[in-house]
N, C-alpha and C positions, 0 to 999 in steps of 0.2 A: 894350631889353626884356630882353636876356640878363642884364644886370647886376642888374636888379630880380628876375628869376626866381632867379638864383644867390643873391642876398641872402636872399630868402624861404626858399629851400631850406636854407641854413645856419641861419637862425633857427629853422625847424621842427625841424631835427636837434638843435639845442642844447636846445630845449624837451623833445624826446623823451628826451635824456640826463638832464635834470633829473627828468623823470617817473620814469625807470627807477631813478635813485638814491633817490628818495623811496620808491618801492615796495620797494626792497631794504631800506631802513631800517625800514619797517613790518613786513616779514615776518621780519626777522632775529631779532627778539625771540621769535617763535614757535618757531624751530628751535633756539634755544640755551637752552631751559629746562633747569634742573638738576633731576634726580630724586635723591631720597635713598634709599639702600638700607637696608632695615631690618636685615638680617643680612649678614655677610660672605659673598662668593661663594667657591666652591671654586677653589683654585689647586693644580693637580696637578704641582707641580715636583718633589716628593720621593716620588713614587709609583713603586714598582717594578711593572711590568706583569706579569700572570700569563700564562704560556704553558704549555700551550695554554689558551685562554680557557674559562671554565666553561660558557658558553652557557646552555641551559635547565636544566642540572644545577647551577645556582648554589645553594650551601648558605647559607641565610638563618639568621643567629644567632637562636636561640629566646629568648635572655635579653633581647633588645632589644624595647622596646615600639614601637608606631607613633609615639608622641609623641617618643621619643628619636631614632628614625631620621630623622623629618622635621626635628627640630631640628638634627641633625648635617649634613643636606644643605643647610640654610640657605635663604636667599632668601625668607623669610617663610612657608614652608610649614608651620611648626609650628602655625600658627593653625588648621589644618584637621585636626589629629590626631584630634579627636573624631569625624570622619567615618568612620574606619577602626577596626574592633574590634581587630585585631592586625596585625603586620608582614606576614603572609602575604597579607592582602587588598591591601596596597599593590602587591605583586608580581603578583597575579593579576587585579586589576581592569583593564579596558580604559579608554580615554579616555572613552567614552560612559557607562560605569558610574560613573566618577568625576564626570562632569558631572551625572548624575542624583542623585548624593549631595550636590551643591552646591559642588564644588571649582572655583574659577575657572580660566580658560584658562591664565594665566601659571603658576600653581602646578602644573596638570596637566602642562604642557610640561616644567617643571623636574623634576618627579618622574619622568616618562618618560625624560628625558635621562639622569638619574643611574642609573635602573634599567637602561638600555641600556649605559651605561658599565660598570656592575658585571658585566653578562652578558658583555661583550666583554673583560673583564679590564683595562680601562684604569684603574680605581680599585678599591680593595678595602675591605672592611668594616673591616679593621685600620686603614687610613688614616682612614676616617671616625671611628673610635673615638679616634684620637689627635689630632684637630683641636683645637688649643689656643686658637684665636682666639675660640671661643665662650665659653670660661671667662673670658678677659680681658674680653670685652664684658659678661658678667654681673657681674664684679667692679666695673667702671666704673659700671654702672647702680645697684649697691647703694650705692656711695659717694655718688651724687647724691641 
Protein backbone atom coordinates (compact mmCIF):
# COMPACT_ATOMS: atom_id res chain seq x y z
CA UNK A 1 0.00 0.00 0.00
CA UNK A 2 2.80 2.38 0.83
CA UNK A 3 4.35 1.99 -2.64
CA UNK A 4 1.03 2.72 -4.37
CA UNK A 5 0.43 5.73 -2.13
CA UNK A 6 3.96 7.02 -2.75
CA UNK A 7 3.58 6.52 -6.53
CA UNK A 8 0.24 8.43 -6.58
CA UNK A 9 1.77 11.24 -4.53
CA UNK A 10 4.67 11.64 -7.00
CA UNK A 11 2.24 11.50 -9.94
CA UNK A 12 0.03 14.26 -8.46
CA UNK A 13 3.10 16.38 -7.68
CA UNK A 14 4.30 16.05 -11.30
CA UNK A 15 0.85 17.08 -12.57
CA UNK A 16 0.87 20.06 -10.23
CA UNK A 17 4.24 21.17 -11.59
CA UNK A 18 2.98 20.85 -15.17
CA UNK A 19 -0.08 22.92 -14.26
CA UNK A 20 2.05 25.64 -12.66
CA UNK A 21 4.35 25.77 -15.73
CA UNK A 22 1.31 26.13 -18.02
CA UNK A 23 -0.17 28.94 -15.95
CA UNK A 24 3.17 30.73 -15.89
CA UNK A 25 3.32 30.57 -19.67
CA UNK A 26 -0.20 31.97 -19.94
CA UNK A 27 0.38 34.89 -17.57
CA UNK A 28 3.86 35.72 -18.81
CA UNK A 29 2.56 37.44 -21.93
CA UNK A 30 0.39 39.78 -19.83
CA UNK A 31 3.24 41.03 -17.67
CA UNK A 32 5.77 41.63 -20.45
CA UNK A 33 3.72 43.82 -22.77
CA UNK A 34 5.69 46.64 -24.30
CA UNK A 35 4.50 50.21 -24.09
CA UNK A 36 5.63 52.87 -26.49
CA UNK A 37 6.49 56.29 -25.16
CA UNK A 38 5.21 59.18 -27.25
CA UNK A 39 7.76 61.72 -26.07
CA UNK A 40 11.16 61.27 -24.44
CA UNK A 41 11.25 61.37 -20.66
CA UNK A 42 13.32 63.80 -18.62
CA UNK A 43 16.84 62.69 -17.78
CA UNK A 44 18.43 65.03 -15.27
CA UNK A 45 22.08 64.05 -15.63
CA UNK A 46 23.34 67.51 -16.59
CA UNK A 47 21.28 69.67 -14.26
CA UNK A 48 22.99 71.85 -11.68
CA UNK A 49 20.69 72.02 -8.67
CA UNK A 50 19.66 75.39 -7.25
CA UNK A 51 20.58 76.14 -3.66
CA UNK A 52 18.63 77.36 -1.78
CA UNK A 53 15.60 75.91 -3.58
CA UNK A 54 13.07 78.49 -4.79
CA UNK A 55 10.07 76.86 -3.11
CA UNK A 56 6.85 78.84 -3.52
CA UNK A 57 8.87 81.87 -4.72
CA UNK A 58 9.52 80.13 -8.04
CA UNK A 59 9.91 82.63 -10.88
CA UNK A 60 7.88 81.36 -13.81
CA UNK A 61 9.08 82.66 -17.20
CA UNK A 62 6.34 84.85 -18.69
CA UNK A 63 7.48 84.37 -22.30
CA UNK A 64 6.63 80.64 -22.22
CA UNK A 65 3.15 79.52 -23.19
CA UNK A 66 1.42 76.59 -21.54
CA UNK A 67 1.83 74.60 -24.76
CA UNK A 68 5.60 75.18 -24.85
CA UNK A 69 6.03 74.25 -21.18
CA UNK A 70 4.02 71.03 -21.52
CA UNK A 71 5.94 70.13 -24.66
CA UNK A 72 9.24 70.69 -22.82
CA UNK A 73 8.32 68.43 -19.92
CA UNK A 74 7.35 65.68 -22.37
CA UNK A 75 5.53 62.42 -21.66
CA UNK A 76 2.57 63.31 -23.90
CA UNK A 77 1.36 66.23 -21.80
CA UNK A 78 1.44 68.68 -24.73
CA UNK A 79 -1.87 67.20 -25.91
CA UNK A 80 -3.61 68.93 -22.98
CA UNK A 81 -2.18 72.43 -23.50
CA UNK A 82 -5.58 73.75 -24.59
CA UNK A 83 -6.94 73.04 -21.08
CA UNK A 84 -4.76 75.85 -19.61
CA UNK A 85 -4.95 79.53 -20.58
CA UNK A 86 -1.38 80.35 -19.56
CA UNK A 87 1.59 78.86 -17.74
CA UNK A 88 0.49 80.36 -14.39
CA UNK A 89 -2.58 78.12 -14.36
CA UNK A 90 -0.37 75.04 -14.61
CA UNK A 91 1.43 76.06 -11.41
CA UNK A 92 -1.68 77.20 -9.53
CA UNK A 93 -4.18 74.44 -10.34
CA UNK A 94 -4.57 71.56 -7.92
CA UNK A 95 -4.97 67.98 -9.07
CA UNK A 96 -8.75 68.17 -8.67
CA UNK A 97 -8.97 71.33 -10.74
CA UNK A 98 -6.92 69.67 -13.49
CA UNK A 99 -9.22 66.65 -13.30
CA UNK A 100 -12.28 68.85 -13.71
CA UNK A 101 -10.64 70.39 -16.80
CA UNK A 102 -10.29 66.89 -18.29
CA UNK A 103 -6.58 66.15 -17.84
CA UNK A 104 -6.06 62.38 -17.35
CA UNK A 105 -4.38 60.93 -14.27
CA UNK A 106 -0.97 60.07 -15.78
CA UNK A 107 -0.58 63.55 -17.27
CA UNK A 108 -1.63 65.20 -13.98
CA UNK A 109 0.91 63.17 -12.03
CA UNK A 110 3.68 64.02 -14.48
CA UNK A 111 2.84 67.74 -14.41
CA UNK A 112 2.78 67.74 -10.60
CA UNK A 113 6.05 65.81 -10.41
CA UNK A 114 7.85 68.31 -12.67
CA UNK A 115 6.24 71.24 -10.86
CA UNK A 116 7.53 69.93 -7.52
CA UNK A 117 11.02 69.29 -8.93
CA UNK A 118 11.13 72.90 -10.15
CA UNK A 119 10.09 74.16 -6.70
CA UNK A 120 12.72 72.03 -4.98
CA UNK A 121 15.41 73.20 -7.37
CA UNK A 122 16.12 69.74 -8.77
CA UNK A 123 15.53 70.92 -12.34
CA UNK A 124 15.44 74.43 -13.79
CA UNK A 125 13.56 76.27 -16.51
CA UNK A 126 16.93 76.81 -18.18
CA UNK A 127 17.35 73.03 -18.40
CA UNK A 128 13.87 72.60 -19.83
CA UNK A 129 14.64 75.30 -22.39
CA UNK A 130 17.77 73.57 -23.67
CA UNK A 131 16.37 70.07 -24.07
CA UNK A 132 17.49 69.05 -27.54
CA UNK A 133 15.84 65.63 -27.77
CA UNK A 134 12.52 67.29 -28.63
CA UNK A 135 13.96 69.08 -31.68
CA UNK A 136 15.59 65.86 -32.89
CA UNK A 137 12.27 64.03 -32.58
CA UNK A 138 10.47 66.77 -34.56
CA UNK A 139 13.08 66.62 -37.35
CA UNK A 140 12.68 62.85 -37.60
CA UNK A 141 8.89 63.19 -37.85
CA UNK A 142 9.20 65.80 -40.63
CA UNK A 143 11.49 63.50 -42.65
CA UNK A 144 8.91 60.69 -42.58
